[in-house]
C-alpha positions as CSV (number, residue, x, y, z in Angstrom):
1,C,179.0,158.1,156.2
2,E,175.7,159.9,156.9
3,L,174.7,157.1,159.1
4,F,177.6,158.0,161.4
5,A,177.2,161.8,161.2
6,L,176.7,162.1,165.0
7,C,180.1,160.6,165.5
8,E,181.7,163.8,164.4
9,Q,181.0,165.2,167.9
10,M,183.7,162.8,169.1
11,I,186.4,164.6,167.2
12,T,188.4,167.3,169.0
13,K,189.4,170.6,167.5
14,D,192.9,169.3,166.9
15,G,191.7,166.2,165.1
16,G,192.0,163.8,168.1
17,V,189.3,161.8,169.7
18,V,187.2,162.9,172.7
19,K,188.3,160.6,175.6
20,D,185.8,161.5,178.4
21,F,182.5,163.2,179.2
22,I,184.3,166.3,180.6
23,E,186.1,166.8,177.3
24,L,182.9,166.3,175.3
25,D,181.0,168.7,177.6
26,L,183.6,171.4,177.2
27,K,183.7,170.9,173.4
28,E,180.0,171.0,172.9
29,F,178.9,173.5,175.5
30,D,181.8,175.7,176.4
31,D,183.4,176.2,173.0
32,D,183.1,180.0,173.2
33,G,185.3,180.2,176.3
34,V,182.8,182.2,178.2
35,G,182.2,179.6,180.8
36,E,185.9,178.6,181.1
37,S,186.2,179.3,184.9
38,N,182.9,177.3,185.4
39,S,184.4,174.5,183.3
40,D,187.5,174.5,185.5
41,E,185.4,174.4,188.6
42,L,183.3,171.5,187.1
43,I,186.5,169.5,186.3
44,E,188.0,170.1,189.7
45,K,184.8,169.1,191.5
46,E,184.4,166.0,189.3
47,V,188.0,164.9,190.1
48,F,187.5,165.7,193.8
49,D,184.2,163.8,194.0
50,A,185.6,160.8,192.2
51,C,189.0,160.6,193.8
52,Y,189.3,162.2,197.2
53,F,189.4,159.9,200.3
54,D,191.0,162.2,202.9
55,N,193.6,159.7,204.1
56,D,190.6,157.6,205.3
57,E,191.5,154.0,204.4
58,S,187.9,152.9,204.8
59,R,186.9,155.2,201.8
60,V,189.3,153.4,199.4
61,T,186.8,151.1,197.6
62,Q,186.6,149.5,194.2
63,E,183.9,152.1,193.4
64,L,186.3,155.0,194.2
65,V,189.0,153.4,192.0
66,T,186.6,152.9,189.1
67,K,185.2,156.4,189.3
68,C,188.6,158.0,189.7
69,N,190.1,156.1,186.8
70,N,187.2,157.0,184.6
71,V,187.6,160.7,185.4
72,C,191.4,160.7,185.3
73,R,192.0,158.5,182.2
74,S,192.5,161.3,179.7
75,R,194.9,163.3,181.9
76,L,197.2,160.8,183.5
77,C,199.6,161.9,180.8
78,C,200.1,165.1,182.8
79,F,202.3,163.3,185.3
80,D,205.9,162.3,184.8
81,S,205.4,159.1,186.8
82,Y,202.9,157.8,184.1
83,I,205.0,155.9,181.6
84,L,202.4,154.3,179.4
85,E,202.0,157.5,177.4
86,S,204.2,160.5,176.6
87,S,203.6,163.7,178.6
88,C,200.7,165.9,177.5
89,R,201.5,168.7,179.9
90,A,202.9,171.0,177.2
91,T,199.9,170.3,174.9
92,V,197.0,170.7,177.4
93,G,198.8,173.2,179.6
94,E,199.9,173.5,183.3
95,D,196.5,174.9,184.4
96,E,194.5,172.0,183.0
97,C,196.9,169.4,184.4
98,E,196.7,171.0,187.8
99,L,192.9,170.5,187.8
100,F,193.7,166.8,187.7
101,A,196.3,166.8,190.5
102,L,194.4,164.2,192.6
103,C,194.7,161.8,189.7
104,E,198.4,161.2,190.4
105,Q,197.4,158.8,193.2
106,M,196.2,156.5,190.5
107,I,199.7,155.9,189.1
108,T,201.6,153.0,190.4
109,K,205.3,153.0,191.4
110,D,206.2,151.4,188.1
111,G,204.3,154.0,186.1
112,G,201.1,152.0,185.3
113,V,197.6,152.6,186.5
114,V,196.1,151.4,189.8
115,K,193.4,148.9,188.8
116,D,191.8,147.9,192.1
117,F,191.2,149.2,195.6
118,I,193.7,146.7,197.1
119,E,196.4,148.1,195.0
120,L,195.5,151.7,195.9
121,D,195.2,150.8,199.6
122,L,198.6,149.2,199.6
123,K,200.1,152.2,197.6
124,E,198.7,154.8,199.9
125,F,198.7,153.2,203.3
126,D,201.5,150.5,203.2
127,D,204.2,152.3,201.3
128,D,206.9,151.7,203.9
129,G,207.0,148.0,203.1
130,V,206.8,147.1,206.8
131,G,203.4,145.6,206.5
132,E,204.0,143.5,203.4
133,S,203.0,140.2,205.1
134,N,199.9,142.0,206.4
135,S,199.3,143.2,202.8
136,D,199.4,139.6,201.6
137,E,197.0,138.6,204.3
138,L,194.7,141.5,203.4
139,I,194.7,140.4,199.8
140,E,194.1,136.7,200.7
141,K,191.2,137.7,203.0
142,E,189.7,140.0,200.4
143,V,189.8,137.3,197.8
144,F,188.4,134.7,200.2
145,D,185.6,137.0,201.4
146,A,184.6,137.9,197.9
147,C,185.0,134.5,196.1
148,Y,184.6,131.6,198.5
149,F,181.4,129.6,198.4
150,D,182.4,126.3,199.9
151,N,180.8,124.1,197.2
152,D,177.4,125.5,198.5
153,E,175.4,126.3,195.3
154,S,173.0,128.6,197.3
155,R,175.9,130.9,197.9
156,V,176.6,131.4,194.2
157,T,174.8,134.6,193.6
158,Q,175.2,137.6,191.2
159,E,176.6,139.5,194.2
160,L,179.3,136.9,194.7
161,V,180.2,137.0,191.0
162,T,180.4,140.8,191.0
163,K,182.4,141.0,194.2
164,C,184.8,138.3,193.0
165,N,185.2,139.8,189.6
166,N,186.0,143.2,191.2
167,V,188.6,141.7,193.5
168,C,190.2,139.4,190.9
169,R,190.1,141.6,187.8
170,S,193.7,142.8,188.1
171,R,195.2,139.3,188.5
172,L,193.1,137.1,186.2
173,C,196.2,137.2,184.0
174,C,197.9,134.9,186.5
175,F,195.8,132.0,185.1
176,D,196.5,130.1,181.9
177,S,192.8,129.7,181.3
178,Y,192.3,133.5,181.0
179,I,192.8,134.2,177.3
180,L,191.9,137.9,177.1
181,E,195.4,138.9,178.2
182,S,198.8,137.4,178.2
183,S,200.0,135.7,181.4
184,C,201.5,138.1,184.0
185,R,202.7,135.3,186.3
186,A,206.3,135.9,185.4
187,T,205.9,139.6,185.9
188,V,204.0,139.8,189.2
189,G,205.5,136.5,190.6
190,E,204.3,133.2,191.8
191,D,203.6,134.4,195.3
192,E,201.4,137.3,194.2
193,C,199.5,135.0,191.9
194,E,199.0,132.4,194.6
195,L,197.2,135.1,196.7
196,F,194.6,135.1,194.0
197,A,194.2,131.3,193.7
198,L,190.5,131.4,194.4
199,C,189.9,133.6,191.4
């Protein structure tokens, strides 16, 4: 046990596990409550910097989604629309949940978590359903631009692999050869999976 003594810092006051750097920072450096307003400002700034895109569709990127999910992960339970966990609003308090208000954009209509920028873009900018065929075209174009190399070995680069992985990550479950998750083909549908065929 002594070899793992430093791991004790990852245990919260109530016996749970620290889930993010903000929680660890607050536990380790603001335990006396003196800097609580500074901590609130730090949290609010961190959420804002990671998640705010000011209704500017061009700012919705995979980097934004990744950063926002990382910052918001421990407080998605504040929102009634998040169904993967029971609400923590009563436990952590209204004030703390309000600091994470921007995080609610990361919850899908079905109560899950937005996994990629295409999903967030469609949720925030194509919510009326009018542009659904455009959305399909947008997805197909995004997959094509990120993954297509036309049997040209010189185009197979680390950049291509990274971009393709980022775009395909949320739908790799469509393919039988992907063994890290069960198939989602029946859940998301054949049409959706076909949009990601290049993956």
